[in-house]
N, C-alpha and C positions, 0 to 999 in steps of 0.2 A: 954747654948751655943749659939751662933748667926749662922744665917744661913751660913754666912762666914766662921765660925769656922767648921761647919759640913762638907762644901764643901772641905776646906783644909784638915780636917781629911779624907776624902774619898780619896782624890789625895794621900795623904802620905800612907796610908794603901795600896792602889793599887801598888804605887811603892815599898812598902816593900814586897808586895805579889809577884811581879814580881822578885825581887831580890832572894826570897826565893825559887820560882819556878826554878830559874836558877840554884841555889845551888842545889836543888834537882836533876834536870838535869845532873848536873856534877857528882852527887853522883852515878846516875844510869849508866852513860856512863863509870865510873870507874868500877862499877859492871859488865858491859858488858866486859871491857877489862880484867877483872879477870877470866871471862867465857871463853873467846877466847881459843881454842885449847883443853880445859879440856876434853870433852866428846870424841872427836874423838881419842885420846890417848888410852883412856880406851876400846874403842870398838875394836880397832886394835889389842890391846893386847889380849883380849878375843877371838879374831879371829885367832891370831897367825900370824898376819901381821906385827907386830913391834917388834924388837928384845928387849929383857929384858933390856939390857944396856940403850937404849934410853928412857925408861919409866921414867918419872920424879920421884925422890924419894918421899917415903910416906909423910916426912915433907914437901916439896914444895907443895905436893897436899893438905896437911892440912892447910898451909899457904893460898893457893888459896881459900880453902872453907871458911877460917875464913874472908878473904877480901870480898868475895861475900856475905857472911851473914852480915857483918858490914855495908859495904855500902848500901846493900839492905834495912837495917832496917833504916840507916841514911836517905836514899833516900824517904820512906815513911813517916818517922816522918817529914821531911821537907816539904813534901807534904801537910800533915794534918796543919802544922803551915802557910803554904801558903793559903790554903782553909779559914782558920779562919780570915787571914788579908784580904782575898778577900772578906769574909762575911762583916767584917767590913766596907769595902769600899763601899759595896751596900747600907748597912744601913744609912751610912753617906750621901751617895747620895740623899736617900729618904728624910732624915731629913733635908737636906740643902735647900729643896723647901719650898716655902710659898704659900698656905699652905703644910704641909707634904703629901707626897704621895709615891706610889710604884715606884721604879727606873726604869720605862720602856717607858719613853716619846720619845725616839729617838734611832738611830741606835748604838751611843756610849753606852746607858744603856742597850739596848737589847743585845749587844755582851758581855758587863760586866756581864749581867745576864746568859747568855747562856753558857759562859765558866766557870762560877761558877757552874753550874748545871753538866757540863762534869766532873769537877775535883772532885765535891762532890759526884756524883754517882760512880765514880771510887773508892773513899775512902770508900763508904758504901758497895760497892759490892767486895771489895778487898779480904776478907776472905772467903766470901760464894762462889765466883767462882774461888779463888784462881788466882786473876789477877796480881800477882808481874811482869809476863812477860811483860804486858801491859804498866807498869809504864812509861818507857822513851818515848814512842809514845804519850800517854795522856799528860804527862807534858809539851813535847815539843809543841804540839798541842796548849795546853792553853796558853803557853809562847808567840808563835807567834801571836795568835789571840789577845793578850792583847797588843802586841807591836804595830800591826796594828790599834787597837782600840785607843790606846793613840796618836799615831803619826798622824793619818789621819780621825779619827772619833770623837774626842773630841769635846764636846760642854759644855759651861757653863750652870750651873743649870738654869731651866726656868720652869714655869707653864706650866701644861697640856694644850694641844690644847683641843678644845670643844669636838672634837670627841672622844678623849681619856678620857674625864672626866666621867667616868662611872664605877660603881662597876663592870659591865662585862670585864673591862680591867683585874682586878684581876684573874677572874674566866678563861677567855679566855687565857690570856697570860701566867699564870701559867702552865696551861696544855699544851700550845704550846712549852714552853721552857723545861719542863719536857721531853716531847716526842723527841724534838730535841736532847736534852743530851743524852738520852738512844739510839736513833737512830744513833748518832754520836759513841757511844762506839760499838754498834753492828756492825757498818761499820768499825770501827778499827779492830775488830775481823774477820770480812769477809777478809779485806785487808791483815792482817797477815796470814790468811788461804791460800790466793792465793801466797803470798811470800813463805811460807813453802812448798806448793806444787811444786811451780816452782823450788826452790833451791834445797830442798832434801838433800839427802847425798852428791850431788856433791859439795854444797856450806858449809860443815859442818866444815871448818876450819876459822880461822880468827874472827873478831869483830862480823859480822853478824851471822857466823855458831855458835860461842859461845853463843850469845843471842838465837838463835833458839833452842838450846839444852835445854832451859828452858821452850819454848813454849810448850803447850799441844799436844796432838797428833791431827791429822787432824780431826778425829772424834769428839774430844772433843772440839776443836775450832768451828766446825759446829754446835754442840749442844748448845755452850755459845751463839754463835752468834744468833741462832734461838730464845733461851730464852729471850734474851735482846729485840729482835724485837716483840715478842709475847706479851711482857708487853708494849712496846711502842706504838703499833698500837692501842690498843682501847684509850689510852690518846690522841693520834693524832686525833682519830675519835670524840671524846668528844670535842677536840678544833675545829677542821674543819667542821664538820657536825652538831653540836649542838649549842654550845656557840657561835661560829663566825656567823652564820647566825641570831641567836637571837639580837647579839649585832649591826649586820649590819642593821636590821630591825628598832632598836631602834634609830640608828644614821641617817640612810639614808632613812627609810620608806619602806625598800626592803629587803627581805631576801637574794636574789641573784643578784648581779649587773654585772656579768662577768668582774669583776675587774681582772687585770692580777695577782695580789697576791691570789684573791680567785681561779682562775683558776689553777694556778701552785701548790697551797695547795691541790686541788683535784686531780691534776695529781699525786702528791706525795703519796696520799692516793691511788689511783689507783696501783701505782707501787708496793707499799708495800703490798696491798691486794692481788695482783697477786703473790707476793714473798710467803705469807703465804698460799694462796690457792694451789699454785703449790708444796709446801712441803706436804700439807695434802692430796692432790688427786691425784698427779702425782709422788709423791715419789722423789721430787727434793732434791738432797743433794748435798753437796760439791761444786765444781766450779762454776756450772751453778748458784746455790742458791747464792753464794758469789758475782758473777757478777752482778746479779739482785738486791741484796741488796745495791751494790755500786752505781748501777743506781738510785735508790730511794735516796741514801744520796745526790747525785748530783743534784738532782731536789729540794731536801729539802734545800740545802744551796744556790742554785740559787735563790729559793724564798726567802729566809732569807736576801740575800745580793743583788743579781742581780736586782730583780725588781725595788728596791730603786734607783737604778743608771741608769738603762737602759729604764725604762718606763716613759712615758709622760703623761700617762693617769690614773696611779693607783690612787685610793682614799686613798691608804695607805701611799702615797709618803711623809706624814708628819714625818715619821720614817728616812727620809734620812737627812743627814748632812745639816745644817742650810743654807748653800750657795745654795742648790738646793731644797728648801723645795716648795712643791705644795700643799697648802692645799685643803683638800676636799671641794667640791662646796656645 
């Protein structure tokens, strides 16, 4: 295949992935609607607060359960198909370059890779952590990011800049993207924790309440978030404090340049270190830990996106769209 054919395949595979992600989101929204109002009725009957005549017949409850299970399975199946198409798009993007390279040369490719890791990590952890409740949030997040990526960040395939043309690109960026995907999943769990803690029994009816009936307990959400963050933090440490400085020394003859992207990466590291330290020593749990985790996620994504657009001094701004490129000196 020619380079042009690979690029066309990449674009077509991404379009297919976007369509299938959208269908997966629809399936999960139908699943949400089938969940709405299911649990509250049972709880009220058990408490004696709902007349027996108002309880849905057993056949209706069974139909609802069937719809929930059917659209849940359909949603995860479509998500897996979308992740595979997403992977094909990434491979095609790398093969389209001359010479062939890893697809991490600009913001379009970084976002394409980052969203893939988020979706793939969700699929990989789906059974281990019973993350069915997270599906519509993850799929919706990935779909929105891909839409932004295609509409505003797309660039034709081009060779890597000199600063990126290094084997350290693979080591550094793989670890950074893996950590980013894991931190994002952990942040989603923390955000859902805050929503469930705030809504609670008062919001136990309707579409949101029906979905929340499937969300694990607050203690389980807190534990899931902690475990994901505990995995991501060492990976981020490896990317920011080990491979990043080594690559910087190779490219710019200095381990630390006070570059805005380096500074914000370190700020992110400090916030997540504080999150894990507070849990281990001060016994932080629940709301405070969730808020701190979301602060870390905000610094992470600002570093990922914001620095490339708002900084005029960053040596990493070759990752910004081509109309705003400022190559490292």
